[in-house]
C-alpha positions in Angstrom: 5.9 0.4 29.7 2.9 1.9 31.4 0.2 2.6 28.8 -1.2 6.3 29.3 -4.8 6.4 30.1 -4.8 9.2 27.2 -2.2 8.6 24.6 -0.4 11.2 22.5 -0.2 10.5 19.1 2.0 12.4 16.2 0.6 11.8 12.7 3.0 12.4 10.0 1.4 13.6 7.0 2.4 15.6 3.7 5.9 15.0 2.5 7.2 15.7 -0.9 6.2 12.7 -2.9 3.7 12.7 -5.9 1.3 11.4 -3.2 1.4 14.5 -0.8 -2.0 15.2 -1.0 -3.3 12.0 -0.4 -1.4 11.7 2.7 -2.5 14.9 3.9 -6.2 14.0 3.6 -5.5 10.5 5.2 -3.7 12.5 8.0 -6.7 14.5 8.6 -9.0 11.8 8.4 -7.3 9.5 11.1 -6.8 12.4 13.3 -10.4 13.4 13.1 -11.3 9.9 14.0 -9.0 9.3 16.9 -9.9 12.8 18.6 -13.4 11.5 18.5 -12.5 8.7 20.7 -10.4 10.9 23.2 -7.1 10.6 21.8 -4.8 13.8 21.8 -3.4 14.2 18.2 -1.1 16.3 16.6 -0.3 16.3 12.9 3.2 16.9 11.4 4.7 17.5 7.8 7.9 15.9 6.8 10.1 19.0 6.8 13.0 20.8 8.6 10.8 21.2 11.6 9.8 17.6 12.2 12.8 16.7 14.3 12.9 19.2 16.5 9.2 19.0 16.8 9.0 15.3 17.9 11.8 15.8 20.0 10.1 18.8 22.0 6.6 16.9 22.1 7.9 13.4 22.8 4.7 11.6 21.8 3.7 8.4 23.1 3.3 7.0 19.6 4.3 8.2 16.0 1.9 7.2 13.3 3.5 7.5 9.7 0.8 8.2 7.1 3.0 9.2 4.4 2.6 7.6 1.0 5.4 7.2 -1.7 9.1 7.1 -1.3 10.1 8.5 2.3 7.0 7.4 3.9 7.2 3.7 2.7 10.7 3.0 2.2 11.7 3.1 5.9 13.7 6.1 5.9 11.3 8.3 8.1 10.6 5.3 10.5 14.5 5.0 10.7 14.5 8.8 12.2 11.4 8.2 14.3 13.2 5.1 15.9 16.6 7.2 16.1 14.6 9.6 18.1 13.8 6.9 20.5 10.0 6.9 19.7 7.7 4.2 19.1 5.8 3.6 15.7 2.4 2.3 14.7 2.9 0.2 11.9 5.8 -1.6 10.2 9.4 -1.1 11.1 11.9 0.6 8.7 13.5 -2.9 7.5 10.3 -4.6 6.3 9.0 -1.4 5.0 12.0 -1.4 2.7 11.3 -5.0 1.7 7.6 -4.3 1.1 8.2 -1.1 -0.8 10.1 -3.1 -3.3 7.2 -4.8 -5.5 10.0 -7.2 -7.3 11.4 -8.2 -3.9 8.0 -8.3 -2.1 6.4 -10.6 -4.9 9.7 -12.9 -4.9 9.0 -13.4 -0.9 5.3 -14.0 -0.9 5.8 -16.5 -3.8 8.2 -18.2 -1.6 5.4 -18.4 1.0 3.1 -20.1 -1.5 1.2 -17.1 -3.1 0.7 -16.9 -6.8 2.2 -13.8 -8.4 2.4 -12.8 -12.2 5.4 -13.6 -13.9 7.5 -10.6 -14.2 10.8 -8.6 -15.0 12.5 -5.7 -14.1 14.3 -3.2 -16.1 16.4 -0.5 -14.8 16.2 2.6 -16.9 20.2 2.7 -17.6 20.1 -1.0 -18.8 17.2 -0.4 -21.0 18.8 2.3 -22.8 22.3 0.5 -23.0 20.7 -2.6 -24.6 18.4 -0.8 -26.9 14.9 -0.4 -26.2 13.3 -2.1 -29.1 15.0 -5.2 -28.8 14.5 -5.6 -25.2 10.8 -4.6 -25.6 10.4 -7.5 -28.1 12.1 -9.9 -25.9 9.7 -8.9 -23.1 6.6 -9.4 -25.4 7.9 -12.8 -26.7 8.3 -14.1 -23.1 5.5 -12.7 -21.4 3.1 -12.1 -23.9 0.1 -9.7 -24.1 -1.4 -7.9 -22.2 1.2 -6.4 -19.9 1.0 -4.3 -16.6 4.1 -1.7 -16.5 4.6 0.1 -13.2 7.4 1.5 -11.2 9.2 -1.0 -9.2 8.7 1.3 -6.3 5.6 3.5 -5.7 2.0 3.7 -5.0 -1.3 5.1 -6.0 -1.1 3.8 -9.6 1.3 6.8 -10.4 3.1 5.5 -13.8 1.2 2.2 -14.0 -0.3 1.2 -17.6 -2.1 -1.6 -19.1 -0.5 -2.5 -22.4 -2.8 -4.5 -24.9 -0.4 -3.6 -28.1 3.3 -4.1 -28.4 3.2 -0.6 -30.1 1.8 1.0 -26.7 4.8 -0.4 -24.7 7.5 2.0 -25.2 5.2 4.9 -24.3 4.3 3.0 -21.0 7.9 2.7 -20.3 8.5 6.4 -20.7 5.5 7.2 -18.4 6.6 4.5 -16.0 10.3 5.8 -15.9 9.1 9.5 -15.0 8.1 8.0 -11.6 11.0 5.5 -11.1 14.1 4.6 -12.2 13.3 0.9 -12.3 10.1 -0.4 -14.3 8.5 -3.8 -13.3 6.7 -5.4 -16.4 4.4 -8.2 -15.4 1.9 -10.6 -17.2 -1.6 -9.2 -16.9 -4.2 -11.2 -15.2 -7.8 -10.8 -16.3 -10.3 -10.9 -13.5 -12.0 -9.3 -10.5 -9.6 -6.6 -8.6 -10.0 -6.7 -4.9 -8.1 -5.2 -1.8 -7.9 -7.0 1.5 -6.7 -5.1 4.5 -5.2 -6.6 7.5 -5.2 -5.1 11.0 -3.6 -6.4 14.3 -5.0 -4.9 17.4 -3.0 -7.6 19.6 -4.4 -11.0 19.0 -2.6 -11.4 15.6 -3.4 -10.1 12.0 -6.8 -10.5 10.8 -8.1 -9.8 7.5 -11.1 -7.5 7.1 -13.8 -8.2 4.4 -12.2 -8.0 0.9 -13.3 -4.8 -1.2 -14.0 -5.2 -5.1 -13.1 -2.5 -7.1 -15.2 -1.8 -10.5 -14.1 0.9 -12.5 -14.8 2.2 -16.3 -11.2 2.4 -17.5 -8.2 2.3 -15.4 -8.0 2.2 -11.5 -5.6 5.3 -11.7 -4.8 7.9 -9.3 -7.9 10.2 -10.2 -10.3 7.1 -10.0 -8.8 6.3 -6.6 -9.1 9.6 -4.8 -12.0 11.4 -6.6 -15.5 10.0 -5.9 -17.7 9.0 -8.8 -15.4 7.0 -11.1 -15.3 3.7 -9.2 -17.9 1.4 -7.8 -17.0 -0.4 -4.7 -18.5 -3.6 -3.0 -17.7 -4.4 0.3 -17.7 -7.4 0.7 -16.4 -8.4 -2.6 -18.8 -10.6 -4.8 -16.9 -13.6 -4.2 -18.1 -17.0 -3.3 -17.2 -18.0 0.2 -14.3 -20.3 -0.9 -12.6 -17.6 -3.2 -13.3 -14.8 -0.4 -11.7 -17.1 2.4 -8.8 -17.5 -0.1 -8.2 -14.0 -0.7 -8.3 -13.1 2.9 -5.6 -16.0 3.9 -3.6 -14.5 1.0 -3.5 -11.2 2.6 -2.7 -12.6 6.0 0.1 -14.6 4.4 1.6 -11.7 2.6 1.5 -9.7 5.7 3.0 -12.5 7.9 5.8 -13.4 5.2 6.7 -9.8 4.9 7.1 -9.3 8.4 4.6 -6.3 8.6 3.0 -4.9 11.7 -0.6 -3.6 12.9 -1.7 -2.8 9.4 -1.4 -3.5 5.7 -3.3 -3.6 2.4 -2.8 -6.1 -0.1 -3.8 -5.8 -3.7 -4.9 -8.7 -5.8 -6.6 -10.0 -8.9 -8.8 -13.0 -8.8 -8.9 -14.8 -12.3 -11.7 -16.7 -13.8 -10.9 -19.9 -12.2 -10.9 -18.4 -8.5 -7.3 -18.1 -8.2 -6.0 -15.1 -6.4 -2.9 -13.4 -7.7 -0.8 -11.2 -5.5 0.1 -7.5 -7.0 1.5 -5.8 -4.2 1.4 -4.9 -0.6 0.8 -1.3 1.1 2.6 -0.8 4.5 1.0 2.8 4.5 -2.7 2.1 3.2 -4.6 5.3 2.2 -7.1 6.4 4.9 -9.0 9.2 2.9 -13.0 9.0 2.6 -12.4 7.0 -0.6 -9.7 4.6 0.5 -10.1 0.7 0.8 -8.9 0.1 4.3 -11.7 2.5 6.0 -14.2 1.1 3.5 -13.5 -2.5 4.7 -13.4 -1.6 8.6 -16.6 0.0 8.4 -18.0 -3.0 6.2 -16.8 -5.3 9.1 -18.8 -3.1 11.4 -15.9 -1.2 13.1 -16.0 2.3 14.1 -13.2 3.9 12.9 -12.4 5.8 15.7 -12.4 2.9 17.9 -10.7 0.5 15.7 -7.7 3.2 15.2 -7.5 3.7 19.0 -7.1 -0.3 19.3 -4.4 0.0 16.7 -2.7 2.7 19.0 -3.0 1.0 22.4 -1.8 -2.4 20.8 1.4 -0.5 19.5 2.1 0.9 23.0 1.8 -2.7 24.8 
């Protein structure tokens, strides 16, 4: 394929997930950055007009910046490929694997990464077996504190830290409002870091880890509204630990079969051990998102970096 001198990129943003607003903001920010370096960009919502619009436009590349189910579970990416169009980022099959937190944790554990012990509970089984007895068994096995989160989902929606067994039922109800399956994992106390990985053609490279410090939970509001979180780029880690978290992110990226970009979320415990929590195939690209912060911390101009990702995806 001949790479066009001025590629046309269709950015997909919006959709109907709980993370629609974040996706729209991500789409606008990426489009602005690409236009600043001469790339022709159009932005498309995921609705009944999308398929005919892409069919008429025939862009050189489609960049899905969709967060939540349809954007990260591979389904929209499947449709893009059915139209015979190229994708920037991970394909549909690997997206489906990474989207499922229990499956992703199992795969990266097999690749040698540490991940907190966990169980998954579908809402139907939770009810059939009796909520009280199941939760008592979970606490007896995993101890406290625990983290309850949707088995599929992002932006910390439905995620709760549970320090008392009395709070576990409420956390489960909150989780089930976003997913029909809950993942309950042993909480690791330590430094929260996010490591973004980009591949502009020479293999996946980890950007500087970003340390996240917040008063209270790093929830949806804290993530996307400035002021509640303090970020340190690079993270305040000693050299050996910083190297370990970057290597862990690249290992997760490779073992899950991800392409071009990803973001891995980890906790570093008091002994300096990184623990894998989850990976994102469509990292947020808003003004408070972690991948852009890491890229700028590494000295990248965002427009140039995004254009390099575009060109690498066309090669």
